[in-house]
LUMPANU-373088 format. One line per 2 residues: number of its first residue (from 1); their letters; for each residue x, y, z of C-alpha. Coordinates in nm, 3 decimals, always signed. Layout:
<recs>
NUM) A) X:Y:Z  ...
</recs>
This chain:
<recs>
1) XX) -3.336:-8.170:+0.453  -3.273:-8.542:+0.408
3) XX) -3.396:-8.711:+0.091  -3.719:-8.904:+0.153
5) XX) -3.803:-9.252:+0.024  -4.091:-9.492:+0.077
7) XX) -4.076:-9.859:+0.167  -4.424:-9.985:+0.251
9) XX) -4.274:-10.305:+0.397  -4.081:-10.112:+0.662
11) XX) -4.175:-10.226:+1.013  -4.125:-10.006:+1.321
13) XX) -3.768:-10.038:+1.449  -3.554:-9.870:+1.715
15) XX) -3.265:-9.627:+1.671  -2.939:-9.809:+1.605
17) XX) -3.107:-10.069:+1.384  -3.004:-10.118:+1.023
19) XX) -3.278:-10.135:+0.761  -3.260:-10.249:+0.401
21) XX) -3.461:-10.105:+0.112  -3.483:-10.308:-0.210
23) XX) -3.680:-10.315:-0.533  -3.781:-10.026:-0.754
25) XX) -3.744:-9.767:-0.478  -3.385:-9.873:-0.416
27) XX) -3.301:-9.877:-0.786  -3.436:-9.525:-0.825
29) XX) -3.250:-9.401:-0.518  -2.917:-9.551:-0.627
31) XX) -2.925:-9.509:-1.006  -3.126:-9.186:-1.041
33) XX) -3.082:-8.995:-0.716  -2.734:-9.147:-0.679
35) XX) -2.735:-9.172:-0.301  -2.396:-9.253:-0.155
37) XX) -2.271:-9.405:+0.172  -2.253:-9.136:+0.437
39) XX) -2.556:-8.943:+0.312  -2.839:-8.883:+0.555
41) XX) -3.181:-8.988:+0.425  -3.529:-9.062:+0.558
43) XX) -3.741:-9.367:+0.482  -4.112:-9.397:+0.560
45) XX) -4.363:-9.679:+0.530  -4.651:-9.454:+0.426
47) XX) -4.841:-9.549:+0.742  -4.700:-9.294:+0.983
49) XX) -4.357:-9.443:+1.061  -4.041:-9.265:+0.941
51) XX) -3.674:-9.334:+1.015  -3.381:-9.103:+0.948
53) XX) -3.020:-9.214:+0.935  -2.699:-9.250:+0.737
55) XX) -2.659:-9.467:+0.429  -2.422:-9.754:+0.506
57) XX) -2.416:-9.913:+0.161  -2.575:-9.842:-0.176
59) XX) -2.586:-10.113:-0.442  -2.778:-10.131:-0.770
61) XX) -3.094:-10.279:-0.617  -3.051:-10.228:-0.243
63) XX) -2.939:-9.968:+0.006  -2.890:-9.999:+0.380
65) XX) -2.947:-9.726:+0.639  -2.836:-9.715:+1.001
67) XX) -3.129:-9.561:+1.185  -3.040:-9.249:+1.384
69) XX) -3.387:-9.160:+1.506  -3.749:-9.259:+1.444
71) XX) -4.077:-9.070:+1.422  -4.430:-9.206:+1.449
73) XX) -4.720:-8.986:+1.340  -5.084:-9.065:+1.408
75) XX) -5.334:-9.019:+1.125  -5.493:-8.674:+1.109
77) XX) -5.832:-8.631:+1.272  -6.065:-8.517:+1.138
79) XX) -5.949:-8.641:+0.801  -5.984:-8.439:+0.481
81) XX) -6.098:-8.621:+0.167  -6.126:-8.496:-0.190
83) XX) -6.401:-8.636:-0.412  -6.261:-8.532:-0.750
85) XX) -6.472:-8.566:-1.062  -6.299:-8.736:-1.353
87) XX) -6.181:-8.468:-1.595  -6.010:-8.449:-1.932
89) XX) -5.657:-8.341:-2.006  -5.511:-8.488:-1.686
91) XX) -5.675:-8.211:-1.485  -5.809:-8.459:-1.233
93) XX) -5.461:-8.607:-1.191  -5.315:-8.261:-1.134
95) XX) -5.578:-8.197:-0.868  -5.490:-8.524:-0.693
97) XX) -5.119:-8.445:-0.701  -5.158:-8.095:-0.560
99) XX) -5.413:-8.204:-0.299  -5.170:-8.470:-0.176
101) XX) -4.887:-8.220:-0.141  -5.125:-7.986:+0.044
103) XX) -5.228:-8.248:+0.300  -5.535:-8.441:+0.179
105) XX) -5.585:-8.773:+0.361  -5.774:-8.955:+0.088
107) XX) -5.911:-8.909:-0.264  -6.226:-9.044:-0.425
109) XX) -6.250:-9.067:-0.805  -6.602:-8.953:-0.892
111) XX) -6.782:-9.044:-1.213  -6.994:-8.730:-1.236
113) XX) -7.278:-8.680:-1.482  -7.083:-8.421:-1.679
115) XX) -6.748:-8.602:-1.668  -6.620:-8.638:-2.022
117) XX) -6.361:-8.893:-1.915  -6.509:-9.231:-1.820
119) XX) -6.352:-9.520:-1.631  -6.514:-9.832:-1.772
121) XX) -6.399:-10.193:-1.796  -6.022:-10.223:-1.774
123) XX) -5.995:-9.844:-1.737  -6.131:-9.866:-1.383
125) XX) -5.827:-10.054:-1.252  -5.587:-9.861:-1.475
127) XX) -5.721:-9.527:-1.355  -5.713:-9.631:-0.991
129) XX) -5.354:-9.755:-1.022  -5.257:-9.428:-1.190
131) XX) -5.403:-9.221:-0.906  -5.230:-9.451:-0.656
133) XX) -4.895:-9.384:-0.824  -4.962:-9.009:-0.824
135) XX) -5.038:-8.989:-0.451  -4.733:-9.201:-0.373
137) XX) -4.495:-8.976:-0.565  -4.657:-8.662:-0.427
139) XX) -4.621:-8.805:-0.076  -4.247:-8.842:-0.134
141) XX) -4.222:-8.493:-0.281  -4.391:-8.338:+0.022
143) XX) -4.218:-8.567:+0.278  -4.544:-8.688:+0.429
145) XX) -4.555:-8.976:+0.679  -4.892:-9.101:+0.549
147) XX) -4.981:-9.192:+0.190  -5.337:-9.077:+0.114
149) XX) -5.586:-9.354:+0.046  -5.734:-9.384:-0.303
151) XX) -6.093:-9.503:-0.276  -6.281:-9.702:-0.538
153) XX) -6.456:-9.523:-0.823  -6.772:-9.361:-0.684
155) XX) -7.106:-9.269:-0.835  -7.322:-8.981:-0.717
157) XX) -7.535:-9.234:-0.529  -7.228:-9.346:-0.333
159) XX) -7.131:-8.987:-0.255  -7.482:-8.915:-0.132
161) XX) -7.459:-9.209:+0.107  -7.125:-9.078:+0.231
163) XX) -7.278:-8.735:+0.296  -7.486:-8.883:+0.576
165) XX) -7.181:-8.973:+0.786  -6.928:-8.698:+0.701
167) XX) -6.910:-8.319:+0.672  -6.951:-8.308:+0.295
169) XX) -6.875:-7.975:+0.127  -6.972:-7.927:-0.238
171) XX) -6.775:-7.653:-0.411  -7.023:-7.431:-0.593
173) XX) -6.925:-7.081:-0.712  -7.288:-6.970:-0.665
175) XX) -7.317:-7.088:-0.304  -7.405:-6.828:-0.040
177) XX) -7.172:-6.974:+0.224  -6.797:-6.906:+0.196
179) XX) -6.568:-7.194:+0.291  -6.350:-6.961:+0.496
181) XX) -6.643:-6.879:+0.729  -6.761:-7.237:+0.778
183) XX) -6.766:-7.387:+1.127  -6.622:-7.740:+1.137
185) XX) -6.684:-8.023:+1.383  -6.519:-8.356:+1.460
187) XX) -6.652:-8.533:+1.152  -6.426:-8.617:+0.859
189) XX) -6.453:-8.362:+0.578  -6.522:-8.455:+0.215
191) XX) -6.470:-8.183:-0.046  -6.663:-8.250:-0.369
193) XX) -6.532:-8.096:-0.692  -6.717:-8.123:-1.022
195) XX) -6.578:-8.167:-1.375  -6.510:-7.897:-1.634
197) XX) -6.882:-7.842:-1.701  -6.965:-7.814:-1.333
199) XX) -7.190:-8.026:-1.115  -7.527:-8.104:-1.270
201) XX) -7.825:-7.947:-1.085  -7.974:-8.291:-1.019
203) XX) -7.646:-8.408:-0.860  -7.621:-8.096:-0.645
205) XX) -7.979:-8.145:-0.530  -7.919:-8.508:-0.445
207) XX) -7.605:-8.435:-0.245  -7.757:-8.145:-0.053
209) XX) -8.070:-8.350:+0.024  -7.837:-8.614:+0.172
211) XX) -7.674:-8.358:+0.402  -7.397:-8.198:+0.195
213) XX) -7.332:-7.823:+0.220  -7.265:-7.610:-0.089
215) XX) -6.975:-7.368:-0.031  -6.780:-7.123:-0.242
217) XX) -6.411:-7.036:-0.232  -6.443:-6.674:-0.341
219) XX) -6.586:-6.451:-0.610  -6.397:-6.617:-0.897
221) XX) -6.446:-6.951:-1.070  -6.155:-7.196:-1.047
223) XX) -6.073:-7.484:-1.277  -6.152:-7.837:-1.163
225) XX) -5.775:-7.889:-1.132  -5.726:-7.604:-0.882
227) XX) -6.052:-7.582:-0.687  -5.991:-7.891:-0.476
229) XX) -5.632:-7.807:-0.379  -5.740:-7.451:-0.292
231) XX) -6.010:-7.589:-0.062  -5.762:-7.829:+0.099
233) XX) -5.535:-7.536:+0.178  -5.820:-7.341:+0.340
235) XX) -5.928:-7.643:+0.546  -5.572:-7.718:+0.655
237) XX) -5.550:-7.368:+0.799  -5.894:-7.386:+0.962
239) XX) -5.813:-7.718:+1.126  -5.483:-7.592:+1.264
241) XX) -5.263:-7.815:+1.051  -5.078:-7.513:+0.916
</recs>
């Protein structure tokens, strides 16, 4: 398999064209991955367009590829989103990374009532940028044509409003309905995962009153870092992505 790199500035081109990648991505490719002329690599723009071809030149801050073939992929429909509660010990970041590799289309940082970690002031932008970097690197790792979107920090009120227009599924180990038996429709799916202490009863009530459906993954209780990715895997199979 060809090495995969991202260049968000890449515009759609035809086979036979030469493209140039510069900046931090090029420096990493040349100095760390040590790509060499003659190697076959793929470059995507994170918005569905990917080219594959041979490296023509590789300098310290730029490499050039002669495009052999191109691929354009439409965004998945329905989309799968993960509303991940902020959690301590980088567990929320691990969930975002794994969910991206497993096919999530977007992530929503959720400031839940029982979240120990708080994004306030300058931490809001810092946290968002951190999640953005995580999904970008996980996109490269999994060779995905689309980079998942990272939404703005959401409150429970915002999630409740979103429940009215999506198929919102709240992971609850005490729910009667198993995710594997759920019937899906054409609406985008939003999986809601609580923090270490679980989702507060008042939050669960608010979300279900707005139209969300509590579901369980199985008979065991998963960590906040693994519950979301596990649900993404189940949904990917149910939607025929896998």
